[in-house]
Structure formats: structure tokens, C-alpha cells
C-alpha positions as CSV (number, residue, x, y, z in Angstrom):
1,M,-9.1,-28.8,-2.7
2,S,-8.3,-25.8,-1.0
3,I,-4.7,-24.0,-1.3
4,P,-3.2,-23.2,1.9
5,D,-2.9,-19.8,2.8
6,D,1.1,-19.5,2.4
7,R,1.0,-21.3,-1.1
8,L,-1.6,-18.8,-2.4
9,A,0.7,-15.9,-0.8
10,N,3.7,-17.2,-2.8
11,E,1.7,-17.5,-6.2
12,I,0.3,-14.1,-5.7
13,I,4.1,-12.5,-4.8
14,A,5.8,-14.2,-7.7
15,R,2.8,-12.9,-9.9
16,L,2.9,-9.3,-8.7
17,N,6.9,-9.8,-9.0
18,I,6.8,-10.6,-12.8
19,L,4.0,-7.7,-13.1
20,I,6.1,-5.4,-11.9
21,E,9.8,-5.4,-14.0
22,D,7.6,-3.4,-16.1
23,P,8.8,0.1,-14.9
24,E,5.5,1.6,-15.8
25,V,3.0,-1.0,-14.4
26,R,6.1,-0.9,-11.4
27,K,4.7,3.1,-11.0
28,D,1.3,2.4,-11.5
29,I,1.4,-0.7,-8.8
30,D,3.1,1.6,-6.3
31,A,0.2,4.4,-6.8
32,L,-2.0,2.0,-6.5
33,I,-0.6,0.1,-3.0
34,E,0.1,4.2,-1.8
35,A,-3.7,4.8,-2.3
36,R,-6.3,4.3,1.1
37,V,-10.0,4.5,0.8
38,E,-12.3,5.2,3.7
39,V,-14.5,2.3,4.5
40,S,-17.3,1.3,6.6
41,E,-16.9,0.1,10.4
42,T,-18.3,-3.3,9.2
43,T,-15.3,-3.6,6.9
44,A,-12.8,-2.1,9.5
45,D,-13.6,-4.5,11.7
46,H,-13.6,-7.8,9.4
47,P,-11.2,-10.2,11.1
48,L,-9.0,-11.0,7.7
49,I,-9.2,-7.3,5.9
50,Q,-6.2,-5.2,7.4
51,V,-7.5,-1.3,7.9
52,S,-5.4,1.2,9.1
53,E,-5.8,3.3,12.3
54,G,-8.4,5.7,11.4
55,G,-10.4,3.1,9.2
56,R,-8.8,3.4,5.7
57,L,-8.3,0.2,3.5
58,G,-5.4,0.0,1.0
59,F,-4.2,-2.7,-2.0
60,L,-2.4,-4.8,0.5
61,G,-4.9,-4.8,3.2
62,L,-7.5,-6.2,1.2
63,L,-5.1,-8.4,-1.2
64,N,-4.0,-10.1,2.7
65,G,-7.9,-10.5,3.1
66,I,-7.9,-12.4,0.6
67,V,-5.1,-14.3,1.2
68,G,-5.5,-14.8,5.0
69,L,-3.4,-13.9,7.9
70,I,-0.6,-15.3,9.5
71,P,-1.8,-18.2,12.1
72,E,1.1,-18.2,14.6
73,G,4.2,-17.1,15.5
74,S,5.8,-13.8,15.9
75,K,3.7,-12.0,13.1
76,A,0.3,-14.1,13.9
77,G,-2.5,-12.0,12.5
78,W,-0.3,-10.3,10.0
79,G,-1.0,-10.9,6.2
80,F,1.6,-13.0,4.2
81,I,2.2,-10.4,1.3
82,T,4.7,-7.3,2.1
83,A,6.0,-4.7,-0.7
84,I,9.7,-3.6,-0.1
85,C,10.3,-0.4,-0.7
86,D,13.4,1.8,-1.4
87,D,14.8,4.8,0.6
88,D,12.7,6.8,-1.4
89,G,9.4,5.2,-0.6
90,K,9.4,3.5,-4.1
91,L,7.7,-0.1,-4.7
92,V,11.3,-2.6,-5.3
93,R,9.6,-6.1,-4.8
94,F,6.8,-8.1,-3.2
95,T,7.6,-10.9,-0.5
96,R,6.5,-13.0,2.1
97,T,6.2,-11.1,5.3
98,V,9.4,-12.4,7.4
């Protein structure tokens, strides 16, 4: 039985939020979220993986590619998972894209 994308997103968000309860883990995951790597044109053109302008892929772009994209509504084509950061750009928590 397959899990709908939104249920998978909820589970991943819950687990990520548990992981980042530890300040050191939060710091490391924050750094991972900020990191970007150049990718091939094939990856950049993939219909699920979210690659930024300039062909750079980050953790959330890959994670949302695994989970899938929001199928309809005002956020159609966006990823289900969003990282919330404070005013200084530091990771606070993960949540569903709204």
C-alpha cells in the first residue's frame, strides 16, 4: 500500500522536528539546509526535484523530490516540507507548506 505524499510529509516533518530538539543536531541540519551543490541538467529538469535558479540543489529540494509535490491549489508544484527560520536565518522547525 502506498502512502499519500501528504502523510509521508507529515511523518518526515515530525521526525525532523524530533531530531532538531538537540541544539547541536539543529545546528548541523541548519548547515545542511544552507548547503547547495551544482547538479546536472538532467537533475535540474527532473519533474519532482526542486532545483534553484542556476542549477543548485539543496537538502529540502531533494527531500521534497522524495516526498512529491503539492498536486493542486495555490501551492501546486511546491514541496510539502518547509523549513521555518528565525529573523537571523537560523532553523527553528519544519512544517507543512501553507
